[in-house]
C-alpha positions in Angstrom: 0.2 -0.2 0.0 3.1 2.6 1.2 4.6 1.4 -2.2 1.2 1.7 -4.5 1.4 5.6 -3.1 3.8 6.3 -3.2 4.3 4.9 -6.3 0.8 7.5 -7.4 1.9 10.5 -5.6 5.8 10.7 -7.9 2.8 9.9 -11.3 1.2 13.2 -10.0 4.6 15.8 -9.1 5.4 14.8 -13.0 2.0 15.7 -14.8 2.3 19.4 -12.6 5.7 19.9 -14.1 5.0 18.8 -17.8 1.5 20.7 -18.0 3.4 24.2 -16.3 6.3 22.9 -19.0 3.3 23.3 -21.1 2.1 26.2 -20.8 5.4 27.8 -20.4 5.8 26.9 -24.5 2.9 27.8 -25.4 3.1 31.4 -23.5 6.6 31.9 -25.9 4.8 30.8 -28.6 2.0 32.8 -28.3 4.6 36.4 -28.1 5.8 34.6 -30.8 3.5 34.7 -33.1 2.3 38.0 -31.5 6.0 39.6 -32.7 5.3 37.8 -36.0 1.9 39.5 -36.9 3.2 43.1 -35.9 6.6 42.5 -38.3 4.0 41.9 -41.1 2.4 44.7 -41.1 
C-alpha cells in the first residue's frame, strides 16, 4: 500500500511539471506569433 501511494504521488507531481512546462512553451509560442504579426504589418 505504501509503495502504491509513493508511485501515485510521483506520477501526480510529474504531471504537474509537464503541465507547467507545456504552459510555458505555449506562452512563448503565443508571444512569438504576436511578434510575427506585428512585424508583418
